[in-house]
C-alpha positions as CSV (number, residue, x, y, z in Angstrom):
1,M,0.0,0.0,0.0
2,H,2.8,2.4,1.0
3,L,4.7,1.5,-2.3
4,R,1.5,2.1,-4.3
5,N,0.9,5.5,-2.6
6,A,4.6,6.5,-3.2
7,C,4.4,5.6,-6.9
8,A,1.2,7.6,-7.2
9,A,2.7,10.6,-5.5
10,A,5.8,10.4,-7.8
11,L,3.6,10.2,-10.9
12,A,1.6,13.1,-9.7
13,A,4.7,15.2,-9.1
14,A,6.1,14.3,-12.5
15,A,2.8,15.3,-14.1
16,V,3.0,18.7,-12.4
17,L,6.6,19.2,-13.6
18,I,5.7,18.2,-17.2
19,G,2.7,20.4,-17.2
20,A,4.4,23.4,-15.7
21,P,6.1,24.6,-18.9
22,A,2.9,24.1,-20.9
23,A,0.9,26.1,-18.4
24,A,3.5,28.9,-18.5
25,E,3.3,28.9,-22.3
26,D,-0.5,29.0,-22.3
27,S,-0.5,32.0,-19.9
28,W,2.2,33.9,-21.8
29,P,2.6,36.8,-21.4
30,S,1.9,37.1,-17.7
31,H,4.1,40.1,-17.2
32,P,5.9,42.8,-19.2
33,V,7.8,41.8,-22.3
34,R,11.1,43.5,-23.3
35,L,11.7,44.5,-27.0
36,I,15.4,45.3,-27.3
37,V,16.3,47.6,-30.2
38,P,20.1,47.5,-31.0
39,S,20.1,51.2,-32.2
40,S,19.4,54.6,-30.9
41,P,15.9,56.1,-30.3
42,G,14.3,57.9,-33.2
43,G,15.6,55.7,-36.0
44,G,13.5,53.5,-38.3
45,T,13.9,50.4,-36.2
46,D,13.0,52.2,-33.0
47,V,9.9,53.8,-34.6
48,F,8.7,50.5,-35.9
49,A,9.4,48.7,-32.5
50,R,7.4,51.3,-30.6
51,M,4.4,51.1,-33.0
52,L,4.5,47.3,-32.9
53,G,4.9,47.3,-29.1
54,Q,1.9,49.5,-28.6
55,A,-0.3,47.3,-30.9
56,L,0.9,44.1,-29.1
57,A,0.2,45.5,-25.7
58,A,-3.3,46.4,-26.7
59,T,-4.2,42.8,-27.7
60,L,-2.1,40.8,-25.2
61,A,-2.8,43.0,-22.1
62,Q,0.8,43.3,-21.1
63,P,3.3,46.2,-21.6
64,F,5.9,45.7,-24.4
65,V,8.8,47.8,-23.1
66,I,11.3,49.2,-25.6
67,E,14.9,49.1,-24.5
68,N,17.5,50.7,-26.8
69,K,20.9,49.1,-26.7
70,P,22.9,50.7,-29.5
71,G,26.6,50.2,-30.3
72,A,29.0,48.0,-32.2
73,S,26.9,48.0,-35.4
74,G,23.9,46.5,-33.6
75,N,25.9,43.7,-32.0
76,I,25.5,44.9,-28.4
77,G,21.7,44.7,-28.4
78,T,21.7,41.5,-30.5
79,D,24.0,39.8,-28.0
80,A,21.8,40.8,-25.1
81,V,18.9,38.9,-26.6
82,A,21.0,35.9,-27.7
83,H,22.2,35.4,-24.1
84,A,19.0,36.4,-22.3
85,A,17.0,33.9,-20.3
86,P,14.9,31.9,-22.8
87,D,11.7,32.5,-21.0
88,G,9.8,34.4,-23.7
89,Y,10.1,37.8,-22.1
90,T,13.0,39.3,-24.1
91,F,12.9,39.7,-27.9
92,L,15.0,41.6,-30.5
93,V,13.6,44.1,-33.0
94,S,16.4,44.7,-35.4
95,A,17.3,45.9,-38.9
96,N,18.6,43.1,-41.1
97,A,22.2,44.3,-40.8
98,S,22.6,42.4,-37.5
99,L,20.9,39.3,-38.9
100,A,22.1,39.0,-42.5
101,I,25.1,41.3,-42.9
102,N,27.1,41.3,-39.7
103,P,27.3,37.5,-39.5
104,V,28.9,37.5,-43.0
105,L,31.0,40.7,-42.8
106,Q,32.4,40.4,-39.3
107,K,34.7,37.6,-38.5
108,S,34.2,37.4,-34.7
109,L,30.8,37.9,-33.1
110,S,29.8,37.2,-29.5
111,Y,26.7,35.4,-30.8
112,D,26.0,32.7,-33.4
113,I,23.1,33.9,-35.6
114,E,22.0,30.3,-36.3
115,K,22.5,28.7,-32.8
116,D,21.7,31.6,-30.4
117,L,18.7,33.3,-32.1
118,A,15.4,32.1,-33.6
119,P,13.4,33.9,-36.2
120,V,9.9,35.1,-35.2
121,A,8.7,37.4,-38.0
122,R,10.2,39.4,-40.8
123,G,8.1,42.4,-39.7
124,V,8.4,45.1,-42.4
125,M,10.4,45.9,-45.5
126,A,11.5,49.5,-46.0
127,V,11.5,51.2,-49.3
128,N,15.0,52.5,-50.2
129,V,15.6,55.4,-52.5
130,L,18.6,56.9,-54.3
131,I,18.7,60.6,-53.7
132,I,21.0,63.3,-55.1
133,A,21.6,66.9,-53.9
134,A,19.6,69.3,-56.2
135,P,22.6,71.6,-56.9
136,V,24.4,68.6,-58.7
137,G,22.0,69.2,-61.5
138,V,21.1,65.6,-62.2
139,R,17.4,64.7,-62.6
140,T,17.4,61.0,-63.8
141,L,19.2,57.8,-62.9
142,A,20.6,57.7,-66.4
143,E,22.1,61.2,-66.0
144,F,23.5,60.2,-62.6
145,V,25.3,57.1,-64.0
146,A,26.6,59.1,-67.0
147,L,28.1,61.7,-64.6
148,A,29.6,59.1,-62.4
149,K,31.3,57.5,-65.3
150,K,32.8,60.8,-66.3
151,Q,34.1,61.4,-62.8
152,P,35.0,58.0,-61.3
153,G,35.5,58.1,-57.6
154,A,34.6,61.8,-57.3
155,L,30.9,61.7,-56.3
156,A,30.7,61.3,-52.5
157,Y,28.0,59.5,-50.5
158,G,27.4,59.0,-46.8
159,S,26.2,56.0,-44.8
160,A,26.3,54.8,-41.2
161,G,29.1,52.3,-42.0
162,T,30.2,49.3,-44.0
163,G,27.8,46.9,-42.5
164,T,24.7,48.8,-43.4
165,S,22.3,48.4,-46.3
166,P,22.9,52.0,-47.5
167,Y,26.6,51.4,-48.0
168,L,26.2,47.9,-49.5
169,G,23.4,49.3,-51.7
170,V,25.8,51.8,-53.3
171,R,28.4,49.0,-53.7
172,K,25.8,47.0,-55.6
173,L,25.0,50.0,-57.7
174,E,28.6,50.3,-58.6
175,D,28.7,46.7,-59.5
176,A,25.6,47.0,-61.7
177,T,26.6,50.1,-63.6
178,G,30.4,50.0,-63.7
179,T,30.8,53.1,-61.6
180,S,32.8,54.0,-58.5
181,F,32.1,56.5,-55.7
182,L,33.7,58.0,-52.6
183,H,32.3,56.6,-49.4
184,V,32.1,58.8,-46.3
185,P,31.1,56.9,-43.1
186,Y,29.1,58.6,-40.3
187,K,27.9,57.5,-36.9
188,G,24.3,58.0,-38.0
189,V,22.1,59.1,-40.8
190,A,21.3,62.6,-39.4
191,P,24.8,64.0,-39.9
192,A,25.0,62.5,-43.3
193,Y,21.9,64.4,-44.3
194,Q,23.3,67.6,-43.0
195,D,26.4,67.2,-45.2
196,L,24.2,66.2,-48.2
197,I,22.1,69.3,-47.8
198,G,25.2,71.4,-47.1
199,G,27.0,70.3,-50.2
200,R,29.7,68.1,-48.8
201,L,28.1,65.0,-50.1
202,Q,26.5,64.5,-53.5
203,F,24.1,61.6,-53.0
204,M,22.8,58.8,-50.7
205,Y,21.1,55.5,-50.9
206,T,18.8,55.4,-47.9
207,D,15.3,54.6,-46.5
208,L,12.4,56.6,-48.1
209,A,10.9,57.6,-44.7
210,S,13.9,59.6,-43.7
211,A,14.5,61.0,-47.2
212,L,11.0,62.1,-48.0
213,P,10.9,65.4,-46.2
214,H,14.1,66.5,-48.0
215,V,12.6,65.3,-51.4
216,Q,9.4,67.2,-50.7
217,S,11.5,70.4,-49.8
218,G,13.2,70.2,-53.2
219,K,16.7,70.1,-51.6
220,V,17.3,66.6,-53.0
221,I,16.0,64.7,-56.1
222,A,14.8,61.2,-55.9
223,L,16.3,59.2,-58.8
224,A,15.0,55.6,-58.2
225,V,13.4,53.4,-55.6
226,D,14.0,49.7,-55.0
227,H,10.3,49.1,-55.3
228,K,7.3,51.3,-56.0
229,S,5.8,53.4,-53.2
230,A,2.6,55.4,-53.1
231,L,4.6,58.1,-51.3
232,L,6.7,58.7,-54.5
233,P,4.4,57.4,-57.3
234,Q,6.3,59.4,-59.9
235,V,9.7,57.8,-59.2
236,G,10.6,54.6,-61.1
237,T,12.4,51.6,-59.8
238,F,16.0,50.4,-60.5
239,A,14.4,47.6,-62.5
240,D,12.5,50.1,-64.6
241,A,15.9,51.6,-65.5
242,G,17.2,48.2,-66.6
243,L,19.2,47.3,-63.4
244,G,17.0,44.2,-62.9
245,S,18.4,42.2,-60.0
246,F,19.7,45.3,-58.1
247,D,18.6,44.7,-54.5
248,A,19.9,45.8,-51.1
249,P,16.9,45.1,-48.9
250,T,16.3,46.8,-45.6
251,S,13.9,45.1,-43.1
252,F,13.0,45.5,-39.4
253,S,12.4,42.1,-37.9
254,V,11.7,40.2,-34.6
255,M,13.9,37.5,-33.2
256,A,13.8,35.4,-30.1
257,G,16.5,33.6,-28.2
258,A,17.1,30.1,-29.5
259,G,15.8,28.5,-26.3
260,V,12.4,30.3,-26.2
261,P,9.7,27.6,-26.3
262,K,8.2,27.1,-29.8
263,P,4.6,27.7,-28.7
264,I,5.6,31.1,-27.5
265,V,7.4,31.9,-30.7
266,D,4.4,30.8,-32.7
267,K,2.0,32.7,-30.6
268,L,4.0,35.9,-30.9
269,A,4.4,35.5,-34.6
270,A,0.6,35.2,-35.0
271,E,0.0,38.2,-32.8
272,I,2.6,40.2,-34.8
273,A,0.7,39.4,-38.0
274,K,-2.5,40.7,-36.4
275,A,-0.8,43.8,-35.1
276,L,0.7,44.5,-38.5
277,K,-2.7,44.5,-40.2
278,T,-3.9,47.0,-37.6
279,I,-1.0,49.4,-38.0
280,A,-0.3,48.8,-41.7
281,P,-1.9,52.1,-43.0
282,R,0.3,54.1,-40.6
283,L,3.4,52.1,-41.4
284,E,2.9,52.6,-45.1
285,R,1.8,56.2,-45.0
286,Q,4.1,57.6,-42.3
287,Q,7.2,55.4,-42.6
288,A,7.1,53.8,-46.1
289,L,7.3,50.4,-44.4
290,E,5.5,47.4,-46.0
291,P,4.3,44.6,-43.7
292,V,5.4,41.0,-44.4
293,Y,3.0,38.3,-43.3
294,D,5.1,35.2,-42.9
295,T,5.6,32.3,-40.5
296,P,8.8,31.8,-38.4
297,E,9.8,29.1,-40.8
298,Q,9.3,31.3,-43.9
299,F,11.2,34.1,-42.2
300,A,14.1,31.7,-41.4
301,E,14.3,30.5,-45.0
302,S,14.3,34.1,-46.4
303,L,17.0,35.1,-43.8
304,R,19.2,32.3,-44.9
305,A,18.8,33.3,-48.6
306,E,19.6,36.9,-47.7
307,R,22.8,35.9,-45.9
308,A,23.8,33.8,-48.8
309,M,23.2,36.7,-51.2
310,W,25.4,39.0,-49.1
311,R,28.1,36.4,-48.5
312,E,28.5,35.9,-52.3
313,F,28.6,39.7,-53.0
314,I,30.8,40.6,-50.0
315,Q,33.4,37.9,-50.8
316,R,33.3,38.7,-54.6
317,K,33.9,42.4,-53.9
318,G,36.5,41.9,-51.2
319,I,34.5,44.0,-48.7
320,T,35.8,44.1,-45.1
321,A,34.4,45.6,-41.9
322,D,35.6,49.1,-40.9
């Protein structure tokens, strides 16, 4: 009798232990969730994270708290999520530089993108635009390429560094058109815009949301976008100009630590899809961001393809980190 009672007690205890994680997952989130942004406040990633966090908080009845951890080209914030407790209360909202470019460009990282992080949702894709200072006198992409060929290495552009889509986008433009330009690195986009307007730079390849006020003021001319946007309906794409496969995508995505339970990842992915549908009009109208409705598995596949694309290009062009 005592043995039978002991066995029953042991089985009951095991059932509680086995059921505990499932119960925790079912009740997720039961307290505030951190969304770590590996860049400074006010940038495109930060703006998206705050809009997404507000929408998620409204439906999941828990605060989604934004924590900015900039530095080291996004690696500080990314590392914080990669090594956080895998309890489903710390996630990363990052531009694709930390996820698809840094792991290829930088030889030593404190995290393994495949082993330490798990894709949740692609989130949004940004529209990128090639802009040139109005005083340069160029009005079309064809005129820009012709001028660049007449003055190889003379036209200067700014970016936030080698590991960013704006820098690599210009490198792909050079590759597609047989041109060469002068790169001027900055610590952020704002000082680059100041020098573009001030005449120390001639052009930039950047996100449409930050460029639009300068285009609307007439201080810069939009020459081409990577894909059509209702915010600049009169501006054609690089493909329209015959550059076909030219692509340097910018996205703002959500990642989890690799140990976060799959049911929580799937639940968050589904909630993000719902949130994106709610805020899509504001994203598109205010930030030129286009929602992507994918599953964690689809996002993982596209992320691997993006890394492979950048690996081939970076190695072929001999690009190294600053």
